All heavy atoms as TSV, in Angstrom:
chain	resi	resn	atom	element	x	y	z
A	1	MET	N	N	138.965	121.036	131.411
A	1	MET	CA	C	139.377	120.162	132.475
A	1	MET	C	C	138.483	120.397	133.701
A	1	MET	O	O	138.158	121.524	134.029
A	1	MET	CB	C	140.842	120.447	132.813
A	1	MET	CG	C	141.381	119.606	133.948
A	1	MET	SD	S	141.366	117.871	133.592
A	1	MET	CE	C	143.053	117.594	133.234
A	2	LEU	N	N	138.124	119.351	134.373
A	2	LEU	CA	C	137.274	119.419	135.535
A	2	LEU	C	C	138.107	119.373	136.805
A	2	LEU	O	O	138.892	118.447	137.017
A	2	LEU	CB	C	136.280	118.234	135.527
A	2	LEU	CG	C	135.112	118.271	136.487
A	2	LEU	CD1	C	134.205	119.458	136.167
A	2	LEU	CD2	C	134.329	116.983	136.397
A	3	LYS	N	N	137.973	120.396	137.648
A	3	LYS	CA	C	138.693	120.412	138.913
A	3	LYS	C	C	137.751	119.965	140.026
A	3	LYS	O	O	136.618	120.420	140.108
A	3	LYS	CB	C	139.191	121.832	139.202
A	3	LYS	CG	C	139.949	121.913	140.523
A	3	LYS	CD	C	140.463	123.327	140.761
A	3	LYS	CE	C	141.182	123.349	142.109
A	3	LYS	NZ	N	141.662	124.697	142.410
A	4	SER	N	N	138.239	119.067	140.880
A	4	SER	CA	C	137.430	118.480	141.923
A	4	SER	C	C	137.834	119.005	143.298
A	4	SER	O	O	139.020	119.156	143.594
A	4	SER	CB	C	137.584	116.957	141.888
A	4	SER	OG	O	137.079	116.383	143.068
A	5	HIS	N	N	136.829	119.256	144.120
A	5	HIS	CA	C	137.050	119.605	145.528
A	5	HIS	C	C	136.595	118.443	146.420
A	5	HIS	O	O	136.305	118.612	147.595
A	5	HIS	CB	C	136.276	120.884	145.899
A	5	HIS	CG	C	136.693	122.041	145.094
A	5	HIS	ND1	N	137.873	122.706	145.278
A	5	HIS	CD2	C	136.072	122.665	144.049
A	5	HIS	CE1	C	137.970	123.701	144.405
A	5	HIS	NE2	N	136.891	123.687	143.658
A	6	LEU	N	N	136.559	117.268	145.820
A	6	LEU	CA	C	136.058	116.093	146.467
A	6	LEU	C	C	136.869	115.723	147.700
A	6	LEU	O	O	136.298	115.371	148.748
A	6	LEU	CB	C	136.032	114.934	145.463
A	6	LEU	CG	C	135.360	113.663	145.838
A	6	LEU	CD1	C	133.940	113.893	146.348
A	6	LEU	CD2	C	135.304	112.725	144.632
A	7	LYS	N	N	138.165	115.772	147.598
A	7	LYS	CA	C	139.010	115.403	148.731
A	7	LYS	C	C	138.734	116.292	149.941
A	7	LYS	O	O	138.658	115.808	151.085
A	7	LYS	CB	C	140.491	115.501	148.308
A	7	LYS	CG	C	141.438	114.941	149.330
A	7	LYS	CD	C	142.850	114.899	148.782
A	7	LYS	CE	C	143.794	114.251	149.762
A	7	LYS	NZ	N	145.128	114.097	149.194
A	8	GLU	N	N	138.549	117.584	149.702
A	8	GLU	CA	C	138.264	118.505	150.801
A	8	GLU	C	C	136.913	118.195	151.447
A	8	GLU	O	O	136.769	118.239	152.665
A	8	GLU	CB	C	138.281	119.961	150.301
A	8	GLU	CG	C	139.629	120.445	149.846
A	8	GLU	CD	C	139.930	120.182	148.362
A	8	GLU	OE1	O	139.171	119.426	147.693
A	8	GLU	OE2	O	140.922	120.718	147.875
A	9	TYR	N	N	135.916	117.854	150.626
A	9	TYR	CA	C	134.606	117.512	151.160
A	9	TYR	C	C	134.664	116.206	151.950
A	9	TYR	O	O	134.032	116.099	153.010
A	9	TYR	CB	C	133.558	117.440	150.042
A	9	TYR	CG	C	132.797	118.708	149.888
A	9	TYR	CD1	C	133.356	119.773	149.186
A	9	TYR	CD2	C	131.531	118.862	150.444
A	9	TYR	CE1	C	132.657	120.959	149.050
A	9	TYR	CE2	C	130.845	120.061	150.310
A	9	TYR	CZ	C	131.414	121.097	149.626
A	9	TYR	OH	O	130.717	122.291	149.497
A	10	ARG	N	N	135.417	115.250	151.470
A	10	ARG	CA	C	135.541	114.004	152.213
A	10	ARG	C	C	136.168	114.264	153.584
A	10	ARG	O	O	135.713	113.711	154.588
A	10	ARG	CB	C	136.408	112.997	151.454
A	10	ARG	CG	C	135.728	112.258	150.367
A	10	ARG	CD	C	136.509	111.034	149.872
A	10	ARG	NE	N	137.914	111.282	149.556
A	10	ARG	CZ	C	138.935	111.055	150.387
A	10	ARG	NH1	N	138.738	110.584	151.588
A	10	ARG	NH2	N	140.178	111.323	149.995
A	11	ALA	N	N	137.175	115.102	153.620
A	11	ALA	CA	C	137.834	115.451	154.887
A	11	ALA	C	C	136.843	116.136	155.827
A	11	ALA	O	O	136.825	115.826	157.028
A	11	ALA	CB	C	139.046	116.328	154.619
A	12	LYS	N	N	136.043	117.056	155.282
A	12	LYS	CA	C	135.051	117.764	156.101
A	12	LYS	C	C	134.066	116.803	156.742
A	12	LYS	O	O	133.631	117.003	157.864
A	12	LYS	CB	C	134.250	118.733	155.215
A	12	LYS	CG	C	134.532	120.193	155.475
A	12	LYS	CD	C	133.388	121.031	154.950
A	12	LYS	CE	C	133.618	121.532	153.563
A	12	LYS	NZ	N	132.647	122.569	153.164
A	13	PHE	N	N	133.704	115.766	155.991
A	13	PHE	CA	C	132.740	114.790	156.462
A	13	PHE	C	C	133.397	113.570	157.114
A	13	PHE	O	O	132.716	112.587	157.422
A	13	PHE	CB	C	131.850	114.336	155.295
A	13	PHE	CG	C	130.784	115.331	154.948
A	13	PHE	CD1	C	131.094	116.505	154.259
A	13	PHE	CD2	C	129.456	115.101	155.287
A	13	PHE	CE1	C	130.109	117.416	153.928
A	13	PHE	CE2	C	128.451	116.004	154.967
A	13	PHE	CZ	C	128.794	117.177	154.263
A	14	ASN	N	N	134.720	113.650	157.289
A	14	ASN	CA	C	135.487	112.561	157.908
A	14	ASN	C	C	135.181	111.214	157.230
A	14	ASN	O	O	134.855	110.226	157.887
A	14	ASN	CB	C	135.184	112.479	159.406
A	14	ASN	CG	C	136.219	111.662	160.134
A	14	ASN	OD1	O	137.374	111.581	159.725
A	14	ASN	ND2	N	135.825	111.057	161.240
A	15	MET	N	N	135.293	111.225	155.903
A	15	MET	CA	C	134.949	110.040	155.112
A	15	MET	C	C	136.143	109.665	154.239
A	15	MET	O	O	136.763	110.502	153.626
A	15	MET	CB	C	133.747	110.415	154.226
A	15	MET	CG	C	133.162	109.251	153.443
A	15	MET	SD	S	131.736	109.753	152.436
A	15	MET	CE	C	130.575	110.263	153.691
A	16	ASN	N	N	136.469	108.372	154.206
A	16	ASN	CA	C	137.567	107.948	153.330
A	16	ASN	C	C	137.030	107.580	151.936
A	16	ASN	O	O	135.813	107.556	151.719
A	16	ASN	CB	C	138.376	106.813	153.964
A	16	ASN	CG	C	137.600	105.535	154.137
A	16	ASN	OD1	O	136.767	105.152	153.314
A	16	ASN	ND2	N	137.866	104.823	155.236
A	17	GLN	N	N	137.943	107.316	151.029
A	17	GLN	CA	C	137.535	107.030	149.643
A	17	GLN	C	C	136.639	105.808	149.556
A	17	GLN	O	O	135.665	105.784	148.810
A	17	GLN	CB	C	138.765	106.829	148.764
A	17	GLN	CG	C	139.532	108.096	148.469
A	17	GLN	CD	C	140.752	107.857	147.599
A	17	GLN	OE1	O	141.220	106.726	147.439
A	17	GLN	NE2	N	141.268	108.928	147.039
A	18	SER	N	N	136.950	104.783	150.334
A	18	SER	CA	C	136.158	103.540	150.296
A	18	SER	C	C	134.726	103.776	150.765
A	18	SER	O	O	133.772	103.237	150.169
A	18	SER	CB	C	136.809	102.458	151.148
A	18	SER	OG	O	138.037	102.086	150.605
A	19	GLU	N	N	134.562	104.562	151.821
A	19	GLU	CA	C	133.225	104.834	152.338
A	19	GLU	C	C	132.383	105.594	151.315
A	19	GLU	O	O	131.213	105.252	151.084
A	19	GLU	CB	C	133.316	105.646	153.620
A	19	GLU	CG	C	133.884	104.855	154.782
A	19	GLU	CD	C	134.228	105.710	155.978
A	19	GLU	OE1	O	134.614	106.894	155.813
A	19	GLU	OE2	O	134.145	105.185	157.106
A	20	LEU	N	N	132.992	106.593	150.684
A	20	LEU	CA	C	132.260	107.344	149.649
A	20	LEU	C	C	131.943	106.445	148.462
A	20	LEU	O	O	130.818	106.458	147.968
A	20	LEU	CB	C	133.062	108.567	149.203
A	20	LEU	CG	C	132.413	109.389	148.096
A	20	LEU	CD1	C	131.029	109.889	148.500
A	20	LEU	CD2	C	133.325	110.544	147.679
A	21	ALA	N	N	132.901	105.664	148.057
A	21	ALA	CA	C	132.695	104.752	146.923
A	21	ALA	C	C	131.519	103.817	147.194
A	21	ALA	O	O	130.669	103.616	146.319
A	21	ALA	CB	C	133.963	103.964	146.645
A	22	ASP	N	N	131.448	103.247	148.386
A	22	ASP	CA	C	130.351	102.364	148.745
A	22	ASP	C	C	129.020	103.078	148.674
A	22	ASP	O	O	128.019	102.517	148.217
A	22	ASP	CB	C	130.542	101.784	150.159
A	22	ASP	CG	C	131.664	100.743	150.202
A	22	ASP	OD1	O	132.079	100.249	149.155
A	22	ASP	OD2	O	132.101	100.452	151.332
A	23	ARG	N	N	128.987	104.315	149.130
A	23	ARG	CA	C	127.719	105.065	149.162
A	23	ARG	C	C	127.199	105.442	147.789
A	23	ARG	O	O	125.994	105.593	147.597
A	23	ARG	CB	C	127.873	106.313	150.024
A	23	ARG	CG	C	128.073	105.907	151.491
A	23	ARG	CD	C	127.923	106.988	152.464
A	23	ARG	NE	N	126.620	107.626	152.408
A	23	ARG	CZ	C	126.301	108.655	153.158
A	23	ARG	NH1	N	127.169	109.176	153.996
A	23	ARG	NH2	N	125.092	109.209	153.065
A	24	VAL	N	N	128.122	105.598	146.817
A	24	VAL	CA	C	127.696	106.010	145.477
A	24	VAL	C	C	127.784	104.884	144.444
A	24	VAL	O	O	127.481	105.088	143.276
A	24	VAL	CB	C	128.424	107.277	144.977
A	24	VAL	CG1	C	128.137	108.458	145.886
A	24	VAL	CG2	C	129.930	107.034	144.860
A	25	GLY	N	N	128.252	103.708	144.870
A	25	GLY	CA	C	128.233	102.543	143.977
A	25	GLY	C	C	129.375	102.463	142.981
A	25	GLY	O	O	129.170	101.997	141.856
A	26	VAL	N	N	130.567	102.910	143.365
A	26	VAL	CA	C	131.731	102.787	142.509
A	26	VAL	C	C	132.881	102.213	143.331
A	26	VAL	O	O	132.735	101.966	144.526
A	26	VAL	CB	C	132.159	104.157	141.891
A	26	VAL	CG1	C	131.089	104.706	140.997
A	26	VAL	CG2	C	132.557	105.160	142.966
A	27	THR	N	N	134.042	102.022	142.708
A	27	THR	CA	C	135.201	101.510	143.430
A	27	THR	C	C	135.966	102.660	144.094
A	27	THR	O	O	135.829	103.821	143.708
A	27	THR	CB	C	136.167	100.766	142.501
A	27	THR	OG1	O	136.702	101.703	141.548
A	27	THR	CG2	C	135.473	99.622	141.783
A	28	ARG	N	N	136.762	102.304	145.082
A	28	ARG	CA	C	137.641	103.289	145.729
A	28	ARG	C	C	138.571	103.911	144.703
A	28	ARG	O	O	138.838	105.108	144.745
A	28	ARG	CB	C	138.444	102.623	146.862
A	28	ARG	CG	C	139.341	103.633	147.592
A	28	ARG	CD	C	140.481	102.958	148.314
A	28	ARG	NE	N	141.311	102.106	147.485
A	28	ARG	CZ	C	142.241	102.525	146.642
A	28	ARG	NH1	N	142.486	103.796	146.452
A	28	ARG	NH2	N	142.975	101.661	145.958
A	29	GLN	N	N	139.034	103.113	143.755
A	29	GLN	CA	C	139.951	103.612	142.735
A	29	GLN	C	C	139.278	104.702	141.895
A	29	GLN	O	O	139.927	105.688	141.523
A	29	GLN	CB	C	140.428	102.482	141.830
A	29	GLN	CG	C	141.361	101.509	142.529
A	29	GLN	CD	C	140.642	100.400	143.304
A	29	GLN	OE1	O	139.415	100.383	143.430
A	29	GLN	NE2	N	141.414	99.476	143.873
A	30	THR	N	N	138.007	104.548	141.610
A	30	THR	CA	C	137.282	105.564	140.845
A	30	THR	C	C	137.292	106.895	141.570
A	30	THR	O	O	137.553	107.945	140.969
A	30	THR	CB	C	135.845	105.109	140.548
A	30	THR	OG1	O	135.880	103.907	139.771
A	30	THR	CG2	C	135.056	106.187	139.820
A	31	ILE	N	N	137.032	106.863	142.871
A	31	ILE	CA	C	137.041	108.096	143.661
A	31	ILE	C	C	138.445	108.722	143.611
A	31	ILE	O	O	138.590	109.926	143.413
A	31	ILE	CB	C	136.607	107.838	145.112
A	31	ILE	CG1	C	135.168	107.285	145.174
A	31	ILE	CG2	C	136.746	109.119	145.952
A	31	ILE	CD1	C	134.106	108.177	144.580
A	32	GLY	N	N	139.459	107.896	143.734
A	32	GLY	CA	C	140.846	108.389	143.666
A	32	GLY	C	C	141.162	109.027	142.316
A	32	GLY	O	O	141.796	110.098	142.263
A	33	PHE	N	N	140.725	108.404	141.248
A	33	PHE	CA	C	140.964	108.945	139.921
A	33	PHE	C	C	140.257	110.275	139.709
A	33	PHE	O	O	140.780	111.197	139.100
A	33	PHE	CB	C	140.513	107.964	138.824
A	33	PHE	CG	C	141.378	106.764	138.688
A	33	PHE	CD1	C	140.813	105.528	138.338
A	33	PHE	CD2	C	142.742	106.794	138.913
A	33	PHE	CE1	C	141.595	104.381	138.206
A	33	PHE	CE2	C	143.543	105.668	138.764
A	33	PHE	CZ	C	142.976	104.466	138.417
A	34	ILE	N	N	139.029	110.400	140.256
A	34	ILE	CA	C	138.306	111.664	140.147
A	34	ILE	C	C	139.044	112.758	140.914
A	34	ILE	O	O	139.226	113.871	140.423
A	34	ILE	CB	C	136.864	111.523	140.690
A	34	ILE	CG1	C	136.047	110.587	139.799
A	34	ILE	CG2	C	136.175	112.893	140.795
A	34	ILE	CD1	C	134.725	110.147	140.400
A	35	GLU	N	N	139.510	112.433	142.119
A	35	GLU	CA	C	140.238	113.412	142.927
A	35	GLU	C	C	141.534	113.865	142.262
A	35	GLU	O	O	141.898	115.041	142.356
A	35	GLU	CB	C	140.557	112.825	144.300
A	35	GLU	CG	C	139.333	112.692	145.163
A	35	GLU	CD	C	139.595	112.140	146.552
A	35	GLU	OE1	O	140.765	111.771	146.868
A	35	GLU	OE2	O	138.651	112.060	147.331
A	36	LYS	N	N	142.197	112.952	141.578
A	36	LYS	CA	C	143.462	113.300	140.893
A	36	LYS	C	C	143.223	113.991	139.552
A	36	LYS	O	O	144.162	114.515	138.945
A	36	LYS	CB	C	144.290	112.044	140.661
A	36	LYS	CG	C	144.860	111.456	141.916
A	36	LYS	CD	C	145.633	110.204	141.608
A	36	LYS	CE	C	146.135	109.556	142.872
A	36	LYS	NZ	N	146.770	108.266	142.611
A	37	GLY	N	N	141.991	113.956	139.065
A	37	GLY	CA	C	141.687	114.555	137.764
A	37	GLY	C	C	142.022	113.638	136.612
A	37	GLY	O	O	142.028	114.067	135.448
A	38	THR	N	N	142.253	112.374	136.890
A	38	THR	CA	C	142.554	111.402	135.846
A	38	THR	C	C	141.326	111.109	134.989
A	38	THR	O	O	141.426	110.913	133.791
A	38	THR	CB	C	143.061	110.081	136.470
A	38	THR	OG1	O	144.168	110.375	137.305
A	38	THR	CG2	C	143.493	109.091	135.419
A	39	ILE	N	N	140.172	111.073	135.638
A	39	ILE	CA	C	138.919	110.859	134.914
A	39	ILE	C	C	137.902	111.917	135.335
A	39	ILE	O	O	137.990	112.480	136.440
A	39	ILE	CB	C	138.316	109.446	135.162
A	39	ILE	CG1	C	137.935	109.262	136.626
A	39	ILE	CG2	C	139.256	108.360	134.680
A	39	ILE	CD1	C	137.110	108.004	136.888
A	40	SER	N	N	136.939	112.165	134.458
A	40	SER	CA	C	135.810	113.037	134.774
A	40	SER	C	C	134.618	112.134	135.027
A	40	SER	O	O	134.305	111.255	134.226
A	40	SER	CB	C	135.492	113.966	133.620
A	40	SER	OG	O	136.518	114.900	133.457
A	41	PRO	N	N	133.919	112.346	136.146
A	41	PRO	CA	C	132.783	111.473	136.474
A	41	PRO	C	C	131.590	111.780	135.593
A	41	PRO	O	O	131.437	112.902	135.057
A	41	PRO	CB	C	132.490	111.829	137.922
A	41	PRO	CG	C	132.961	113.250	138.054
A	41	PRO	CD	C	134.164	113.347	137.174
A	42	SER	N	N	130.708	110.800	135.474
A	42	SER	CA	C	129.459	111.010	134.738
A	42	SER	C	C	128.589	111.950	135.545
A	42	SER	O	O	128.767	112.134	136.759
A	42	SER	CB	C	128.721	109.670	134.562
A	42	SER	OG	O	128.268	109.197	135.835
A	43	ILE	N	N	127.606	112.561	134.900
A	43	ILE	CA	C	126.719	113.464	135.590
A	43	ILE	C	C	125.916	112.712	136.658
A	43	ILE	O	O	125.650	113.242	137.738
A	43	ILE	CB	C	125.790	114.235	134.605
A	43	ILE	CG1	C	125.027	115.351	135.328
A	43	ILE	CG2	C	124.837	113.295	133.907
A	43	ILE	CD1	C	125.899	116.427	135.923
A	44	THR	N	N	125.599	111.457	136.392
A	44	THR	CA	C	124.887	110.648	137.373
A	44	THR	C	C	125.719	110.481	138.633
A	44	THR	O	O	125.231	110.637	139.755
A	44	THR	CB	C	124.525	109.261	136.781
A	44	THR	OG1	O	123.748	109.440	135.604
A	44	THR	CG2	C	123.774	108.405	137.773
A	45	LEU	N	N	126.995	110.178	138.463
A	45	LEU	CA	C	127.887	110.005	139.614
A	45	LEU	C	C	128.070	111.328	140.351
A	45	LEU	O	O	128.064	111.382	141.578
A	45	LEU	CB	C	129.218	109.422	139.169
A	45	LEU	CG	C	130.239	109.171	140.293
A	45	LEU	CD1	C	129.632	108.315	141.398
A	45	LEU	CD2	C	131.478	108.530	139.707
A	46	VAL	N	N	128.205	112.409	139.605
A	46	VAL	CA	C	128.334	113.732	140.241
A	46	VAL	C	C	127.125	114.017	141.115
A	46	VAL	O	O	127.261	114.460	142.262
A	46	VAL	CB	C	128.496	114.840	139.160
A	46	VAL	CG1	C	128.317	116.224	139.771
A	46	VAL	CG2	C	129.854	114.743	138.479
A	47	LEU	N	N	125.939	113.754	140.619
A	47	LEU	CA	C	124.729	114.021	141.377
A	47	LEU	C	C	124.624	113.122	142.604
A	47	LEU	O	O	124.173	113.560	143.675
A	47	LEU	CB	C	123.491	113.874	140.486
A	47	LEU	CG	C	123.391	114.928	139.367
A	47	LEU	CD1	C	122.229	114.580	138.445
A	47	LEU	CD2	C	123.266	116.320	139.937
A	48	LYS	N	N	125.061	111.863	142.489
A	48	LYS	CA	C	125.072	110.984	143.637
A	48	LYS	C	C	126.021	111.478	144.728
A	48	LYS	O	O	125.695	111.457	145.912
A	48	LYS	CB	C	125.458	109.565	143.237
A	48	LYS	CG	C	124.410	108.803	142.468
A	48	LYS	CD	C	124.900	107.413	142.103
A	48	LYS	CE	C	123.865	106.647	141.345
A	48	LYS	NZ	N	124.364	105.284	141.009
A	49	ILE	N	N	127.197	111.941	144.297
A	49	ILE	CA	C	128.161	112.455	145.253
A	49	ILE	C	C	127.614	113.726	145.919
A	49	ILE	O	O	127.756	113.915	147.149
A	49	ILE	CB	C	129.522	112.737	144.566
A	49	ILE	CG1	C	130.152	111.414	144.103
A	49	ILE	CG2	C	130.464	113.484	145.493
A	49	ILE	CD1	C	131.358	111.575	143.191
A	50	CYS	N	N	127.001	114.580	145.147
A	50	CYS	CA	C	126.407	115.808	145.715
A	50	CYS	C	C	125.311	115.472	146.709
A	50	CYS	O	O	125.176	116.149	147.744
A	50	CYS	CB	C	125.850	116.700	144.601
A	50	CYS	SG	S	127.133	117.501	143.635
A	51	ARG	N	N	124.555	114.444	146.444
A	51	ARG	CA	C	123.520	114.020	147.377
A	51	ARG	C	C	124.126	113.572	148.702
A	51	ARG	O	O	123.605	113.910	149.767
A	51	ARG	CB	C	122.700	112.898	146.769
A	51	ARG	CG	C	121.507	112.492	147.631
A	51	ARG	CD	C	120.677	111.423	146.996
A	51	ARG	NE	N	120.020	111.915	145.804
A	51	ARG	CZ	C	119.478	111.147	144.856
A	51	ARG	NH1	N	119.538	109.839	144.979
A	51	ARG	NH2	N	118.885	111.685	143.819
A	52	VAL	N	N	125.224	112.839	148.628
A	52	VAL	CA	C	125.898	112.396	149.860
A	52	VAL	C	C	126.346	113.591	150.709
A	52	VAL	O	O	126.148	113.613	151.928
A	52	VAL	CB	C	127.127	111.497	149.531
A	52	VAL	CG1	C	128.002	111.271	150.758
A	52	VAL	CG2	C	126.673	110.168	148.929
A	53	PHE	N	N	126.928	114.592	150.043
A	53	PHE	CA	C	127.443	115.751	150.772
A	53	PHE	C	C	126.446	116.887	150.916
A	53	PHE	O	O	126.743	117.937	151.476
A	53	PHE	CB	C	128.732	116.263	150.087
A	53	PHE	CG	C	129.869	115.291	150.160
A	53	PHE	CD1	C	130.512	114.890	149.014
A	53	PHE	CD2	C	130.282	114.757	151.375
A	53	PHE	CE1	C	131.585	114.011	149.080
A	53	PHE	CE2	C	131.321	113.857	151.451
A	53	PHE	CZ	C	131.973	113.477	150.288
A	54	GLN	N	N	125.220	116.698	150.380
A	54	GLN	CA	C	124.163	117.700	150.437
A	54	GLN	C	C	124.667	119.068	149.988
A	54	GLN	O	O	124.581	120.058	150.700
A	54	GLN	CB	C	123.576	117.750	151.850
A	54	GLN	CG	C	122.957	116.473	152.277
A	54	GLN	CD	C	122.408	116.505	153.687
A	54	GLN	OE1	O	122.705	117.385	154.466
A	54	GLN	NE2	N	121.600	115.519	154.004
A	55	CYS	N	N	125.226	119.062	148.764
A	55	CYS	CA	C	125.762	120.306	148.215
A	55	CYS	C	C	125.400	120.414	146.737
A	55	CYS	O	O	124.814	119.479	146.160
A	55	CYS	CB	C	127.271	120.335	148.398
A	55	CYS	SG	S	128.170	119.102	147.445
A	56	GLN	N	N	125.746	121.521	146.143
A	56	GLN	CA	C	125.510	121.776	144.732
A	56	GLN	C	C	126.712	121.264	143.912
A	56	GLN	O	O	127.834	121.181	144.427
A	56	GLN	CB	C	125.319	123.278	144.468
A	56	GLN	CG	C	124.151	123.881	145.221
A	56	GLN	CD	C	122.829	123.308	144.749
A	56	GLN	OE1	O	122.594	123.176	143.556
A	56	GLN	NE2	N	121.986	122.952	145.694
A	57	VAL	N	N	126.482	121.003	142.661
A	57	VAL	CA	C	127.550	120.539	141.747
A	57	VAL	C	C	128.701	121.540	141.769
A	57	VAL	O	O	129.870	121.125	141.841
A	57	VAL	CB	C	127.002	120.355	140.297
A	57	VAL	CG1	C	128.137	120.070	139.341
A	57	VAL	CG2	C	125.958	119.262	140.260
A	58	GLU	N	N	128.396	122.820	141.735
A	58	GLU	CA	C	129.428	123.854	141.679
A	58	GLU	C	C	130.275	123.904	142.952
A	58	GLU	O	O	131.377	124.434	142.937
A	58	GLU	CB	C	128.802	125.241	141.450
A	58	GLU	CG	C	128.130	125.382	140.110
A	58	GLU	CD	C	126.680	124.866	140.115
A	58	GLU	OE1	O	126.175	124.418	141.171
A	58	GLU	OE2	O	126.060	124.881	139.041
A	59	ASP	N	N	129.775	123.341	144.033
A	59	ASP	CA	C	130.549	123.285	145.277
A	59	ASP	C	C	131.676	122.241	145.169
A	59	ASP	O	O	132.733	122.405	145.754
A	59	ASP	CB	C	129.681	122.926	146.475
A	59	ASP	CG	C	128.602	123.967	146.750
A	59	ASP	OD1	O	128.830	125.160	146.439
A	59	ASP	OD2	O	127.547	123.578	147.262
A	60	LEU	N	N	131.415	121.178	144.414
A	60	LEU	CA	C	132.369	120.063	144.326
A	60	LEU	C	C	133.246	120.110	143.079
A	60	LEU	O	O	134.369	119.620	143.109
A	60	LEU	CB	C	131.615	118.742	144.288
A	60	LEU	CG	C	131.178	118.177	145.627
A	60	LEU	CD1	C	130.408	116.886	145.412
A	60	LEU	CD2	C	132.356	117.934	146.520
A	61	PHE	N	N	132.720	120.658	141.989
A	61	PHE	CA	C	133.450	120.619	140.724
A	61	PHE	C	C	133.411	121.974	140.040
A	61	PHE	O	O	132.440	122.703	140.135
A	61	PHE	CB	C	132.821	119.583	139.773
A	61	PHE	CG	C	132.873	118.182	140.326
A	61	PHE	CD1	C	131.792	117.636	140.982
A	61	PHE	CD2	C	134.037	117.412	140.197
A	61	PHE	CE1	C	131.803	116.346	141.498
A	61	PHE	CE2	C	134.054	116.128	140.697
A	61	PHE	CZ	C	132.959	115.597	141.341
A	62	GLU	N	N	134.489	122.286	139.338
A	62	GLU	CA	C	134.525	123.507	138.537
A	62	GLU	C	C	135.345	123.252	137.279
A	62	GLU	O	O	136.216	122.396	137.253
A	62	GLU	CB	C	135.103	124.687	139.324
A	62	GLU	CG	C	136.546	124.483	139.775
A	62	GLU	CD	C	137.058	125.652	140.594
A	62	GLU	OE1	O	137.489	126.638	139.992
A	62	GLU	OE2	O	137.008	125.532	141.824
A	63	LEU	N	N	135.020	124.027	136.257
A	63	LEU	CA	C	135.779	123.900	135.006
A	63	LEU	C	C	137.018	124.752	135.071
A	63	LEU	O	O	136.986	125.908	135.534
A	63	LEU	CB	C	134.914	124.350	133.840
A	63	LEU	CG	C	133.771	123.448	133.420
A	63	LEU	CD1	C	132.952	124.097	132.314
A	63	LEU	CD2	C	134.288	122.082	132.996
A	64	GLU	N	N	138.120	124.196	134.606
A	64	GLU	CA	C	139.386	124.939	134.503
A	64	GLU	C	C	139.718	125.123	133.017
A	64	GLU	O	O	139.336	124.328	132.191
A	64	GLU	CB	C	140.512	124.155	135.144
A	64	GLU	CG	C	140.515	124.113	136.620
A	64	GLU	CD	C	141.759	123.445	137.156
A	64	GLU	OE1	O	142.249	122.513	136.527
A	64	GLU	OE2	O	142.239	123.879	138.220
A	65	ASP	N	N	140.494	126.132	132.739
A	65	ASP	CA	C	141.003	126.368	131.382
A	65	ASP	C	C	139.919	126.418	130.329
A	65	ASP	O	O	140.067	125.877	129.243
A	65	ASP	CB	C	142.021	125.309	130.998
A	65	ASP	CG	C	143.193	125.249	131.961
A	65	ASP	OD1	O	143.644	126.321	132.420
A	65	ASP	OD2	O	143.642	124.150	132.243
A	66	VAL	N	N	138.813	127.023	130.655
A	66	VAL	CA	C	137.737	127.168	129.673
A	66	VAL	C	C	137.871	128.498	128.995
A	66	VAL	O	O	137.912	129.570	129.649
A	66	VAL	CB	C	136.346	127.058	130.356
A	66	VAL	CG1	C	135.240	127.278	129.359
A	66	VAL	CG2	C	136.195	125.725	131.046
A	67	GLU	N	N	137.998	128.487	127.692
A	67	GLU	CA	C	138.120	129.744	126.912
A	67	GLU	C	C	136.739	130.233	126.559
A	67	GLU	O	O	135.835	129.461	126.258
A	67	GLU	CB	C	138.939	129.482	125.653
A	67	GLU	CG	C	140.362	129.087	125.940
A	67	GLU	CD	C	141.161	128.876	124.660
A	67	GLU	OE1	O	140.777	129.439	123.628
A	67	GLU	OE2	O	142.145	128.145	124.731
A	68	ASP	N	N	136.554	131.531	126.583
A	68	ASP	CA	C	135.291	132.101	126.165
A	68	ASP	C	C	135.093	131.885	124.697
A	68	ASP	O	O	136.004	132.009	123.902
A	68	ASP	CB	C	135.268	133.609	126.470
A	68	ASP	CG	C	135.291	133.889	127.967
A	68	ASP	OD1	O	134.848	133.047	128.753
A	68	ASP	OD2	O	135.785	134.971	128.330
A	69	GLU	N	N	133.879	131.565	124.353
A	69	GLU	CA	C	133.574	131.320	122.919
A	69	GLU	C	C	133.026	132.559	122.284
A	69	GLU	O	O	132.397	133.343	122.833
A	69	GLU	CB	C	132.592	130.167	122.804
A	69	GLU	CG	C	133.218	128.870	123.272
A	69	GLU	CD	C	132.268	127.692	123.103
A	69	GLU	OE1	O	131.467	127.713	122.150
A	69	GLU	OE2	O	132.331	126.788	123.913
């Protein structure tokens, strides 16, 4: 499962879901679904979001419930 810190980053940058969605080329609903964990974003979308916030992937997303192999 992918855990998102997207909502916290949006708050830090004083940005609403619609503004972020416009900047990365998706709908506001998509941003909401990512924040709720309903969907996992594509790597392309993850990189676009990271570019907006000028951060690393690991700053915005982390894996949960990963068992060691």
